[in-house]
ZADO-1210 file (C-alpha; in nm, 4 decimals, padded with zeros to 6 digits):
<atoms>
<atom x="08.6172" y="07.2905" z="10.6771" code="UNK" pos="1"/>
<atom x="08.9306" y="07.1594" z="10.8247" code="UNK" pos="2"/>
<atom x="09.1774" y="07.2545" z="11.0488" code="UNK" pos="3"/>
<atom x="09.5077" y="07.1487" z="10.9964" code="UNK" pos="4"/>
<atom x="09.8324" y="07.2356" z="11.2349" code="UNK" pos="5"/>
<atom x="10.1608" y="07.0492" z="11.0654" code="UNK" pos="6"/>
<atom x="10.2678" y="07.1094" z="10.7308" code="UNK" pos="7"/>
<atom x="10.2306" y="06.7576" z="10.6228" code="UNK" pos="8"/>
<atom x="09.9081" y="06.6986" z="10.6942" code="UNK" pos="9"/>
<atom x="09.8358" y="07.0317" z="10.4966" code="UNK" pos="10"/>
<atom x="10.0218" y="06.9048" z="10.1562" code="UNK" pos="11"/>
<atom x="09.8146" y="06.6076" z="10.1921" code="UNK" pos="12"/>
<atom x="09.4900" y="06.6907" z="10.2416" code="UNK" pos="13"/>
<atom x="09.5353" y="06.9525" z="09.9446" code="UNK" pos="14"/>
<atom x="09.6665" y="06.6915" z="09.6679" code="UNK" pos="15"/>
<atom x="09.3551" y="06.5003" z="09.7951" code="UNK" pos="16"/>
<atom x="09.1764" y="06.7439" z="09.7271" code="UNK" pos="17"/>
<atom x="09.2983" y="06.8639" z="09.3619" code="UNK" pos="18"/>
<atom x="09.2232" y="06.4977" z="09.2278" code="UNK" pos="19"/>
<atom x="08.8203" y="06.6315" z="09.2767" code="UNK" pos="20"/>
<atom x="08.8670" y="06.9962" z="09.2082" code="UNK" pos="21"/>
<atom x="09.2037" y="07.1575" z="09.1064" code="UNK" pos="22"/>
<atom x="09.1602" y="07.5241" z="09.1347" code="UNK" pos="23"/>
<atom x="09.2717" y="07.6242" z="09.4702" code="UNK" pos="24"/>
<atom x="09.2555" y="07.9537" z="09.6158" code="UNK" pos="25"/>
<atom x="09.4787" y="08.0866" z="09.9562" code="UNK" pos="26"/>
<atom x="09.4061" y="08.3535" z="10.2037" code="UNK" pos="27"/>
<atom x="09.7282" y="08.4298" z="10.4036" code="UNK" pos="28"/>
<atom x="09.6156" y="08.5953" z="10.7050" code="UNK" pos="29"/>
<atom x="09.7675" y="08.6326" z="11.0902" code="UNK" pos="30"/>
<atom x="09.4533" y="08.5432" z="11.2869" code="UNK" pos="31"/>
<atom x="09.1971" y="08.7950" z="11.3838" code="UNK" pos="32"/>
<atom x="09.0136" y="08.8116" z="11.1061" code="UNK" pos="33"/>
<atom x="08.7453" y="09.0551" z="11.0338" code="UNK" pos="34"/>
<atom x="08.4873" y="09.1914" z="10.7355" code="UNK" pos="35"/>
<atom x="08.8253" y="09.2754" z="10.5079" code="UNK" pos="36"/>
<atom x="09.0117" y="08.9065" z="10.6162" code="UNK" pos="37"/>
<atom x="08.6029" y="08.7932" z="10.5424" code="UNK" pos="38"/>
<atom x="08.5732" y="08.9737" z="10.2090" code="UNK" pos="39"/>
<atom x="08.9218" y="08.8019" z="10.0411" code="UNK" pos="40"/>
<atom x="08.7926" y="08.4724" z="10.1820" code="UNK" pos="41"/>
<atom x="08.4205" y="08.5260" z="10.0389" code="UNK" pos="42"/>
<atom x="08.5966" y="08.6455" z="09.6928" code="UNK" pos="43"/>
<atom x="08.8587" y="08.3102" z="09.6924" code="UNK" pos="44"/>
<atom x="08.4873" y="08.0715" z="09.7812" code="UNK" pos="45"/>
<atom x="08.4066" y="08.2155" z="09.4528" code="UNK" pos="46"/>
<atom x="08.6472" y="08.1806" z="09.2134" code="UNK" pos="47"/>
<atom x="08.7647" y="07.8539" z="09.3651" code="UNK" pos="48"/>
<atom x="08.7008" y="07.4576" z="09.3673" code="UNK" pos="49"/>
<atom x="08.9073" y="07.4718" z="09.6849" code="UNK" pos="50"/>
<atom x="08.9751" y="07.7663" z="09.9620" code="UNK" pos="51"/>
<atom x="09.2303" y="07.7368" z="10.1510" code="UNK" pos="52"/>
<atom x="09.3453" y="07.9796" z="10.4601" code="UNK" pos="53"/>
<atom x="09.5874" y="08.0171" z="10.6963" code="UNK" pos="54"/>
<atom x="09.6229" y="08.1708" z="11.0321" code="UNK" pos="55"/>
<atom x="09.9821" y="08.2517" z="11.1138" code="UNK" pos="56"/>
<atom x="10.1028" y="08.5830" z="11.3596" code="UNK" pos="57"/>
<atom x="10.4471" y="08.5522" z="11.1640" code="UNK" pos="58"/>
<atom x="10.6555" y="08.6689" z="11.4155" code="UNK" pos="59"/>
<atom x="11.0104" y="08.7490" z="11.2204" code="UNK" pos="60"/>
<atom x="10.7833" y="09.0056" z="11.0690" code="UNK" pos="61"/>
<atom x="10.8017" y="09.1788" z="11.3627" code="UNK" pos="62"/>
<atom x="11.0236" y="09.4811" z="11.5052" code="UNK" pos="63"/>
<atom x="10.9135" y="09.5628" z="11.8577" code="UNK" pos="64"/>
<atom x="10.8771" y="09.2345" z="12.0414" code="UNK" pos="65"/>
<atom x="10.6467" y="09.4343" z="12.3060" code="UNK" pos="66"/>
<atom x="10.4623" y="09.4564" z="11.9509" code="UNK" pos="67"/>
<atom x="10.4478" y="09.0615" z="11.9212" code="UNK" pos="68"/>
<atom x="10.2871" y="09.0415" z="12.2545" code="UNK" pos="69"/>
<atom x="10.0164" y="09.2912" z="12.1975" code="UNK" pos="70"/>
<atom x="09.8688" y="09.1417" z="11.8973" code="UNK" pos="71"/>
<atom x="09.5493" y="09.0991" z="11.8665" code="UNK" pos="72"/>
<atom x="09.4889" y="08.6736" z="11.8993" code="UNK" pos="73"/>
<atom x="09.0965" y="08.5273" z="11.9280" code="UNK" pos="74"/>
<atom x="09.1438" y="08.2023" z="11.7287" code="UNK" pos="75"/>
<atom x="08.7809" y="08.0610" z="11.8509" code="UNK" pos="76"/>
<atom x="08.6101" y="08.3384" z="11.6479" code="UNK" pos="77"/>
<atom x="08.8402" y="08.3147" z="11.3305" code="UNK" pos="78"/>
<atom x="08.7902" y="07.9835" z="11.3333" code="UNK" pos="79"/>
<atom x="08.3750" y="08.0651" z="11.3880" code="UNK" pos="80"/>
<atom x="08.4001" y="08.3548" z="11.0867" code="UNK" pos="81"/>
<atom x="08.5757" y="08.1366" z="10.7937" code="UNK" pos="82"/>
<atom x="08.3878" y="07.7839" z="10.8983" code="UNK" pos="83"/>
<atom x="08.1156" y="07.8252" z="10.6656" code="UNK" pos="84"/>
<atom x="08.3667" y="07.9400" z="10.3498" code="UNK" pos="85"/>
<atom x="08.7212" y="07.7722" z="10.3458" code="UNK" pos="86"/>
<atom x="08.7991" y="07.3626" z="10.3045" code="UNK" pos="87"/>
<atom x="09.1091" y="07.3339" z="10.5075" code="UNK" pos="88"/>
<atom x="09.2063" y="07.6406" z="10.7821" code="UNK" pos="89"/>
<atom x="09.5827" y="07.6165" z="10.8432" code="UNK" pos="90"/>
<atom x="09.7223" y="07.6946" z="11.1580" code="UNK" pos="91"/>
<atom x="10.0230" y="07.6277" z="11.2274" code="UNK" pos="92"/>
<atom x="10.2834" y="07.7034" z="11.5498" code="UNK" pos="93"/>
<atom x="10.5940" y="07.8754" z="11.5429" code="UNK" pos="94"/>
<atom x="10.8314" y="07.6004" z="11.5569" code="UNK" pos="95"/>
<atom x="10.6163" y="07.3728" z="11.2721" code="UNK" pos="96"/>
<atom x="10.6958" y="07.6811" z="11.0541" code="UNK" pos="97"/>
<atom x="11.0335" y="07.7738" z="11.2241" code="UNK" pos="98"/>
<atom x="11.1784" y="07.4136" z="11.2719" code="UNK" pos="99"/>
<atom x="11.5043" y="07.5888" z="11.2745" code="UNK" pos="100"/>
<atom x="11.5374" y="08.0094" z="11.2797" code="UNK" pos="101"/>
<atom x="11.4987" y="08.1251" z="10.9099" code="UNK" pos="102"/>
<atom x="11.8099" y="08.1998" z="10.7572" code="UNK" pos="103"/>
<atom x="11.6833" y="08.3175" z="10.3846" code="UNK" pos="104"/>
<atom x="11.7341" y="08.6786" z="10.2774" code="UNK" pos="105"/>
<atom x="11.5375" y="08.8683" z="10.0146" code="UNK" pos="106"/>
<atom x="11.5870" y="09.1857" z="09.8745" code="UNK" pos="107"/>
<atom x="11.3358" y="09.4047" z="09.6618" code="UNK" pos="108"/>
<atom x="11.5201" y="09.7700" z="09.6240" code="UNK" pos="109"/>
<atom x="11.3215" y="10.0013" z="09.6312" code="UNK" pos="110"/>
<atom x="10.9895" y="09.8917" z="09.7045" code="UNK" pos="111"/>
<atom x="11.1319" y="09.7583" z="10.0207" code="UNK" pos="112"/>
<atom x="11.3239" y="10.0361" z="10.1354" code="UNK" pos="113"/>
<atom x="11.0649" y="10.3580" z="10.1788" code="UNK" pos="114"/>
<atom x="10.8216" y="10.4403" z="10.3765" code="UNK" pos="115"/>
<atom x="10.7412" y="10.0641" z="10.5638" code="UNK" pos="116"/>
<atom x="11.0560" y="09.9615" z="10.5620" code="UNK" pos="117"/>
<atom x="11.2147" y="10.2331" z="10.6724" code="UNK" pos="118"/>
<atom x="11.0343" y="10.2952" z="10.9596" code="UNK" pos="119"/>
<atom x="11.0510" y="09.8875" z="10.9865" code="UNK" pos="120"/>
<atom x="11.4039" y="09.7303" z="10.8940" code="UNK" pos="121"/>
<atom x="11.3850" y="09.4147" z="10.8029" code="UNK" pos="122"/>
<atom x="11.0091" y="09.3954" z="10.7844" code="UNK" pos="123"/>
<atom x="10.9541" y="09.3357" z="10.4196" code="UNK" pos="124"/>
<atom x="11.2178" y="08.9946" z="10.4644" code="UNK" pos="125"/>
<atom x="11.0455" y="08.8394" z="10.7706" code="UNK" pos="126"/>
<atom x="10.6814" y="08.8762" z="10.5451" code="UNK" pos="127"/>
<atom x="10.8451" y="08.7188" z="10.2445" code="UNK" pos="128"/>
<atom x="11.0009" y="08.4160" z="10.4288" code="UNK" pos="129"/>
<atom x="10.7053" y="08.3142" z="10.5501" code="UNK" pos="130"/>
<atom x="10.4331" y="08.3719" z="10.2299" code="UNK" pos="131"/>
<atom x="10.7265" y="08.2179" z="09.9885" code="UNK" pos="132"/>
<atom x="10.6876" y="07.9238" z="10.2710" code="UNK" pos="133"/>
<atom x="10.3729" y="07.9370" z="10.2683" code="UNK" pos="134"/>
<atom x="10.2938" y="07.9379" z="09.8888" code="UNK" pos="135"/>
<atom x="10.5354" y="07.6279" z="09.8654" code="UNK" pos="136"/>
<atom x="10.3253" y="07.4357" z="10.0984" code="UNK" pos="137"/>
<atom x="09.9439" y="07.5210" z="09.9827" code="UNK" pos="138"/>
<atom x="10.0740" y="07.5756" z="09.5670" code="UNK" pos="139"/>
<atom x="09.7540" y="07.7770" z="09.5331" code="UNK" pos="140"/>
<atom x="09.6724" y="07.9231" z="09.1782" code="UNK" pos="141"/>
<atom x="09.5380" y="08.2701" z="09.3186" code="UNK" pos="142"/>
<atom x="09.6191" y="08.4504" z="09.6472" code="UNK" pos="143"/>
<atom x="09.4243" y="08.6970" z="09.8000" code="UNK" pos="144"/>
<atom x="09.5338" y="09.0069" z="09.9222" code="UNK" pos="145"/>
<atom x="09.3918" y="09.3036" z="10.0119" code="UNK" pos="146"/>
<atom x="09.4987" y="09.6998" z="09.9313" code="UNK" pos="147"/>
<atom x="09.5072" y="09.8021" z="10.2396" code="UNK" pos="148"/>
<atom x="09.8717" y="09.6833" z="10.2535" code="UNK" pos="149"/>
<atom x="09.9876" y="09.8735" z="09.9431" code="UNK" pos="150"/>
<atom x="10.3319" y="09.8107" z="10.0401" code="UNK" pos="151"/>
<atom x="10.2719" y="09.4709" z="10.1116" code="UNK" pos="152"/>
<atom x="10.1123" y="09.3846" z="09.8050" code="UNK" pos="153"/>
<atom x="10.3924" y="09.4805" z="09.5929" code="UNK" pos="154"/>
<atom x="10.6233" y="09.3318" z="09.7247" code="UNK" pos="155"/>
<atom x="10.4197" y="08.9885" z="09.7018" code="UNK" pos="156"/>
<atom x="10.4037" y="09.0278" z="09.3117" code="UNK" pos="157"/>
<atom x="10.7047" y="09.1202" z="09.3183" code="UNK" pos="158"/>
<atom x="10.8386" y="08.7774" z="09.4305" code="UNK" pos="159"/>
<atom x="10.5717" y="08.5746" z="09.2635" code="UNK" pos="160"/>
<atom x="10.7744" y="08.7561" z="08.9525" code="UNK" pos="161"/>
<atom x="11.1674" y="08.6963" z="09.0445" code="UNK" pos="162"/>
<atom x="11.0662" y="08.3214" z="09.1670" code="UNK" pos="163"/>
<atom x="10.9174" y="08.2257" z="08.8840" code="UNK" pos="164"/>
<atom x="10.5816" y="08.1499" z="09.1037" code="UNK" pos="165"/>
<atom x="10.2504" y="08.0190" z="08.8938" code="UNK" pos="166"/>
<atom x="10.0476" y="08.1677" z="09.1606" code="UNK" pos="167"/>
<atom x="09.8060" y="08.4966" z="09.0587" code="UNK" pos="168"/>
<atom x="09.7707" y="08.7302" z="09.2963" code="UNK" pos="169"/>
<atom x="09.4236" y="08.9094" z="09.3573" code="UNK" pos="170"/>
<atom x="09.4271" y="09.2783" z="09.5488" code="UNK" pos="171"/>
<atom x="09.0873" y="09.3580" z="09.7304" code="UNK" pos="172"/>
<atom x="08.9354" y="09.7358" z="09.7802" code="UNK" pos="173"/>
<atom x="09.0389" y="09.8245" z="10.1140" code="UNK" pos="174"/>
<atom x="08.7301" y="09.7572" z="10.3590" code="UNK" pos="175"/>
<atom x="08.6230" y="10.0639" z="10.5643" code="UNK" pos="176"/>
<atom x="08.4133" y="10.0821" z="10.8659" code="UNK" pos="177"/>
<atom x="08.1390" y="10.3071" z="10.8175" code="UNK" pos="178"/>
<atom x="08.2856" y="10.6082" z="10.9063" code="UNK" pos="179"/>
<atom x="08.5991" y="10.5513" z="10.6915" code="UNK" pos="180"/>
<atom x="08.8452" y="10.4045" z="10.8826" code="UNK" pos="181"/>
<atom x="09.0228" y="10.1118" z="10.7016" code="UNK" pos="182"/>
<atom x="08.9532" y="09.7785" z="10.8735" code="UNK" pos="183"/>
<atom x="09.2151" y="09.6500" z="11.0541" code="UNK" pos="184"/>
<atom x="09.3154" y="09.3691" z="11.3133" code="UNK" pos="185"/>
<atom x="09.4666" y="09.6549" z="11.5206" code="UNK" pos="186"/>
<atom x="09.1666" y="09.8928" z="11.5681" code="UNK" pos="187"/>
<atom x="09.0843" y="09.6981" z="11.8555" code="UNK" pos="188"/>
<atom x="09.3629" y="09.7845" z="12.0193" code="UNK" pos="189"/>
<atom x="09.2952" y="10.1750" z="11.9885" code="UNK" pos="190"/>
<atom x="09.0676" y="10.3408" z="12.3468" code="UNK" pos="191"/>
<atom x="08.7096" y="10.4314" z="12.2858" code="UNK" pos="192"/>
<atom x="08.8267" y="10.7905" z="12.3219" code="UNK" pos="193"/>
<atom x="09.0711" y="10.7501" z="12.0287" code="UNK" pos="194"/>
<atom x="08.8542" y="10.5248" z="11.7921" code="UNK" pos="195"/>
<atom x="08.6606" y="10.8007" z="11.7582" code="UNK" pos="196"/>
<atom x="08.8837" y="11.0715" z="11.6023" code="UNK" pos="197"/>
<atom x="09.0777" y="10.7952" z="11.4146" code="UNK" pos="198"/>
<atom x="08.8479" y="10.8122" z="11.1477" code="UNK" pos="199"/>
<atom x="09.0500" y="11.1307" z="11.0457" code="UNK" pos="200"/>
<atom x="09.2781" y="10.9779" z="10.8243" code="UNK" pos="201"/>
<atom x="09.0669" y="10.8599" z="10.6433" code="UNK" pos="202"/>
<atom x="08.8599" y="11.2009" z="10.5903" code="UNK" pos="203"/>
<atom x="09.2263" y="11.3375" z="10.4871" code="UNK" pos="204"/>
<atom x="09.3298" y="11.0837" z="10.2407" code="UNK" pos="205"/>
<atom x="09.0076" y="11.1851" z="10.0452" code="UNK" pos="206"/>
<atom x="09.0849" y="11.5566" z="10.1103" code="UNK" pos="207"/>
<atom x="09.4114" y="11.5334" z="09.9645" code="UNK" pos="208"/>
<atom x="09.2571" y="11.3587" z="09.6420" code="UNK" pos="209"/>
<atom x="09.0056" y="11.6209" z="09.6105" code="UNK" pos="210"/>
<atom x="09.3083" y="11.7986" z="09.6174" code="UNK" pos="211"/>
<atom x="09.5280" y="11.7271" z="09.2424" code="UNK" pos="212"/>
<atom x="09.3793" y="12.0288" z="09.0542" code="UNK" pos="213"/>
<atom x="09.5374" y="12.2499" z="09.2621" code="UNK" pos="214"/>
<atom x="09.8428" y="12.1402" z="09.4178" code="UNK" pos="215"/>
<atom x="10.1083" y="11.9056" z="09.2308" code="UNK" pos="216"/>
<atom x="10.2203" y="11.5636" z="09.4453" code="UNK" pos="217"/>
<atom x="10.4725" y="11.7571" z="09.6579" code="UNK" pos="218"/>
<atom x="10.2128" y="11.9593" z="09.7785" code="UNK" pos="219"/>
<atom x="09.9744" y="11.7427" z="09.8552" code="UNK" pos="220"/>
<atom x="10.2170" y="11.5718" z="10.1012" code="UNK" pos="221"/>
<atom x="10.3259" y="11.8636" z="10.2629" code="UNK" pos="222"/>
<atom x="09.9347" y="11.9319" z="10.3197" code="UNK" pos="223"/>
<atom x="09.8919" y="11.5768" z="10.4184" code="UNK" pos="224"/>
<atom x="10.1382" y="11.6082" z="10.6509" code="UNK" pos="225"/>
<atom x="10.0269" y="11.9317" z="10.8403" code="UNK" pos="226"/>
<atom x="09.6791" y="11.8006" z="10.9389" code="UNK" pos="227"/>
<atom x="09.8433" y="11.5103" z="11.1084" code="UNK" pos="228"/>
<atom x="10.0659" y="11.7439" z="11.2627" code="UNK" pos="229"/>
<atom x="09.8370" y="11.9442" z="11.3357" code="UNK" pos="230"/>
<atom x="09.6265" y="11.7008" z="11.5009" code="UNK" pos="231"/>
<atom x="09.7351" y="11.6268" z="11.8626" code="UNK" pos="232"/>
<atom x="09.5918" y="11.2844" z="11.8913" code="UNK" pos="233"/>
<atom x="09.8182" y="11.1606" z="11.6264" code="UNK" pos="234"/>
<atom x="10.2207" y="11.1146" z="11.5676" code="UNK" pos="235"/>
<atom x="10.2899" y="11.1191" z="11.1891" code="UNK" pos="236"/>
<atom x="10.5501" y="10.8667" z="11.0375" code="UNK" pos="237"/>
<atom x="10.5106" y="10.9542" z="10.7081" code="UNK" pos="238"/>
<atom x="10.2931" y="11.0733" z="10.4206" code="UNK" pos="239"/>
<atom x="10.4090" y="11.0317" z="10.0557" code="UNK" pos="240"/>
<atom x="10.2399" y="11.0578" z="09.6964" code="UNK" pos="241"/>
<atom x="10.4312" y="10.7441" z="09.4998" code="UNK" pos="242"/>
<atom x="10.4358" y="10.5689" z="09.2018" code="UNK" pos="243"/>
<atom x="10.1653" y="10.3009" z="09.2147" code="UNK" pos="244"/>
<atom x="10.4471" y="10.0598" z="08.9959" code="UNK" pos="245"/>
<atom x="10.7775" y="10.1225" z="09.1511" code="UNK" pos="246"/>
<atom x="10.6997" y="10.2712" z="09.4946" code="UNK" pos="247"/>
<atom x="10.8959" y="10.5608" z="09.4409" code="UNK" pos="248"/>
<atom x="10.7760" y="10.9046" z="09.5644" code="UNK" pos="249"/>
<atom x="10.7060" y="11.1496" z="09.3244" code="UNK" pos="250"/>
<atom x="10.7161" y="11.5636" z="09.2880" code="UNK" pos="251"/>
<atom x="10.4415" y="11.6091" z="08.9563" code="UNK" pos="252"/>
<atom x="10.1912" y="11.4039" z="08.8075" code="UNK" pos="253"/>
<atom x="10.3507" y="11.3561" z="08.4604" code="UNK" pos="254"/>
<atom x="10.6097" y="11.0856" z="08.6914" code="UNK" pos="255"/>
<atom x="10.3755" y="10.8043" z="08.6967" code="UNK" pos="256"/>
<atom x="10.0407" y="10.6843" z="08.5145" code="UNK" pos="257"/>
<atom x="09.9526" y="10.6019" z="08.8511" code="UNK" pos="258"/>
<atom x="09.9905" y="10.7987" z="09.2008" code="UNK" pos="259"/>
<atom x="09.8784" y="10.6566" z="09.5722" code="UNK" pos="260"/>
<atom x="09.8835" y="10.8580" z="09.8556" code="UNK" pos="261"/>
<atom x="10.0512" y="10.6171" z="10.1558" code="UNK" pos="262"/>
<atom x="10.0333" y="10.7775" z="10.5290" code="UNK" pos="263"/>
<atom x="10.1281" y="10.5717" z="10.7842" code="UNK" pos="264"/>
<atom x="10.0261" y="10.7226" z="11.1507" code="UNK" pos="265"/>
<atom x="10.0225" y="10.5907" z="11.5513" code="UNK" pos="266"/>
<atom x="09.6673" y="10.6476" z="11.7626" code="UNK" pos="267"/>
<atom x="09.6667" y="10.5808" z="12.1134" code="UNK" pos="268"/>
<atom x="09.9936" y="10.3915" z="12.0829" code="UNK" pos="269"/>
<atom x="09.8491" y="10.1342" z="11.7949" code="UNK" pos="270"/>
<atom x="09.9890" y="10.1922" z="11.4419" code="UNK" pos="271"/>
<atom x="09.7374" y="10.2599" z="11.1670" code="UNK" pos="272"/>
<atom x="09.8502" y="10.2950" z="10.7966" code="UNK" pos="273"/>
<atom x="09.6026" y="10.3558" z="10.4928" code="UNK" pos="274"/>
<atom x="09.6152" y="10.5197" z="10.1503" code="UNK" pos="275"/>
<atom x="09.4803" y="10.6454" z="09.8719" code="UNK" pos="276"/>
<atom x="09.4548" y="10.7013" z="09.4893" code="UNK" pos="277"/>
<atom x="09.5213" y="11.0481" z="09.3725" code="UNK" pos="278"/>
<atom x="09.5865" y="10.9716" z="08.9874" code="UNK" pos="279"/>
</atoms>
């Protein structure tokens, strides 16, 4: 595995490898890697000749300077985790990715206006800026993303469509801890006491999924909200049942072929998200 820090060297090395092995898989990350990331990278290894992974904590997608400062970083562990699966690990500096303040603006309509977009204005523009730049550098055949960030996945699919990029977006099921908590880099910020109750998120979503025989989507949304509002450890931002393709909130099952329940909560000053397919 080669560790590369500059855009020029990245392009040069990928072009060299492509002379022998054309198909390239790409896994963009912000580091603090866990088994969820590793599953993406292992899948990329199985399906491609060349595997590129990036680690870059993207400042323009953070709404809070404090959140950016506290975002977990562990580059030594990250390198050790991926070295047997990647051909190239791209670890640029902020100055390398943004030699000048980025000016790009991306618009995704309803996809960015609801849920995460409502509570994190500008977040998805920041995501689109860095993903588009990384895609332009790596030019992968397939890029890999986890379904935990369900709305982000929808945004990236739309980005690829809007700019006619010849990239297949592969989504991988959320990898979970033994108690069901979705693996996330932010989990390591939880205190032991908070971590002991964090599985309530997944437990609640699983129970909500079972309610589809007796409640309509709006009633299930309200039920989820009641569960978190009744738990003293959690502060709920949103709980919505949405069309899995358009992210439009649904009230009845006949409004969408696929319906997903999405939640965002605060626990121990850490923001956690998760989702489950309802229909």
